[in-house]
C-alpha positions, 0 to 999 in steps of 0.5 A, spaced: 831 653 354 832 653 361 837 647 364 831 645 369 826 645 363 831 641 359 831 636 366 823 635 366 820 629 364 815 629 358 808 628 361 802 624 358 796 626 361 791 621 357 796 615 359 796 617 366 788 618 367 788 611 363 793 608 367 790 611 374 784 607 371 787 600 371 790 601 377 783 603 381 779 597 377 786 592 379 785 594 386 777 593 386 778 587 384 783 585 389 778 588 395 772 583 392 777 577 392 779 578 399 772 580 401 769 573 398 775 569 402 773 572 409 775 570 415 777 563 412 785 565 412 788 569 417 790 576 415 797 575 416 797 568 411 792 572 407 797 577 405 803 572 405 800 568 400 798 574 396 805 576 395 809 570 395 804 567 389 805 574 386 813 572 386 811 568 380 809 574 376 815 578 377 820 573 374 820 577 368 822 583 372 828 579 375 833 582 369 832 589 370 832 588 377 839 585 377 841 590 371 839 596 375 846 597 380 842 600 386 846 604 390 846 603 398 841 609 399 836 606 393 837 599 398 835 602 404 829 606 401 826 600 398 828 596 405 823 601 409 818 601 404 817 593 405 817 594 412 812 598 412 808 596 407 808 589 411 805 592 416 800 596 412 798 590 408 796 585 415 791 590 417 789 591 410 787 585 410 784 584 417 780 590 416 777 587 409 774 582 414 770 587 418 768 593 415 765 594 408 768 595 401 767 603 400 769 604 407 776 601 406 776 604 399 774 611 402 779 611 408 784 609 404 784 616 401 787 619 407 794 616 405 796 622 400 795 626 406 799 623 410 804 623 405 803 631 405 805 631 412 810 627 412 814 631 406 814 637 410 817 633 416 822 629 412 823 633 405 823 640 408 816 642 405 813 648 407 805 648 409 802 654 406 795 656 410 791 653 403 794 646 404 793 646 412 786 648 410 786 642 405 789 638 410 783 640 415 777 638 410 780 632 408 781 629 415 774 632 416 771 627 411 774 621 415 771 624 421 764 624 416 766 616 414 767 614 421 762 619 424 764 617 432 759 619 436 754 616 432 756 610 431 761 605 434 768 605 431 770 598 429 777 595 429 776 595 422 776 603 422 782 603 426 786 598 423 784 602 417 787 608 419 794 605 421 793 602 415 793 609 411 799 612 415 803 605 413 802 606 406 803 613 406 811 612 408 811 606 402 807 611 397 812 617 398 818 612 397 814 609 390 814 616 388 822 618 389 824 611 386 819 611 380 823 617 378 830 614 379 829 607 376 824 602 372 817 601 374 819 593 374 825 594 379 819 598 383 814 593 383 819 587 383 823 590 390 816 591 393 814 584 392 821 581 395 821 585 400 814 585 403 814 577 401 820 576 407 817 581 412 810 577 412 813 570 412 814 570 420 807 573 421 804 567 416 808 562 420 806 564 427 798 563 425 798 558 419 793 554 417 793 549 411 789 553 405 785 548 400 787 549 393 781 553 392 783 558 397 790 558 393 787 559 387 783 565 390 789 568 393 794 568 387 788 572 383 789 577 389 796 577 386 795 578 379 791 584 381 795 587 386 801 586 382 798 589 376 795 595 379 802 597 383 805 596 376 799 601 373 800 606 378 807 606 377 806 608 370 801 613 372 806 616 376 812 616 370 806 619 365 803 625 369 804 629 375 800 627 381 795 633 380 793 629 374 792 622 376 790 623 383 782 625 382 781 619 378 782 615 384 774 617 386 772 613 380 775 607 385 770 609 390 764 609 386 766 601 383 767 599 390 761 602 392 757 599 387 761 592 388 759 591 395 752 593 394 750 588 388 755 582 390 756 583 398 749 585 400 753 592 403 748 598 402 751 604 399 752 609 405 752 616 403 757 618 409 762 614 406 761 617 399 760 624 402 767 624 406 771 620 400 769 626 396 771 631 401 777 628 401 779 627 394 777 634 393 782 636 398 788 632 396 786 634 389 787 642 391 793 640 394 796 636 388 794 642 383 797 647 388 803 642 388 803 643 381 803 650 380 808 651 385 813 647 381 812 651 375 815 657 378 821 654 381 827 650 379 825 642 378 827 639 386 832 634 386 830 627 387 831 627 394 827 633 395 821 631 391 814 633 394 808 630 393 
């Protein structure tokens, strides 16, 4: 057995798919509750309440975080993830008040495309012609969703473009750190850093919430924390080539949720564009898996998505 093979982590595709399904269900639950609360609470405050209330849920994660013995590099990476995620969640909460659940979900799929581009810039990943073509298909899918020139592009759409860009940085860091430490540490550090990052923005727009609104935001925290934990477990259980295509189920659930409970008609363009993006992402991750099998396993700092 080669050294590379000996160092390769064991994969469990069935569990990877299962945890990604759980992730999708949790994040659809988040979008439903945030949509229900609507504009009653400013987006920055809603985002802060979600993370601040979520700190209760990470109490069991504190001992693993204290025992992790994180390096300075790890703290810097977690700090970077917290910084970009802070901006991303504010924009995401704002977008949820402006556009449909299905549009928010579909445009979130652009995140892995940004990850691929970032991996090329910062991790030295070469963009072969096939991957460039796949990125082109994904971006075309985003244009199908937005349909510029055929309808008005709302501030919510613009917010989601920047949300996906911000989350892509966090997505890359999450995958790197999931290979280095436990899911509890990855999720716990995200909750702590983003809560601190959101605090000044929430204070600037704070309005006294009702107890009912606090309860709804706590439910958002439960769904979101569970979703991030399940996503980290999926990362550890199976390659992205296995788990990535499963995320398309989330768009189906989001479309049904919007149609049945919020009066948002199913949009064929959103489904088509989302399908194009997921197909492109699935191709990229499948190609990456095939290339990894031919090469020596890269160091953690060189991990590609």
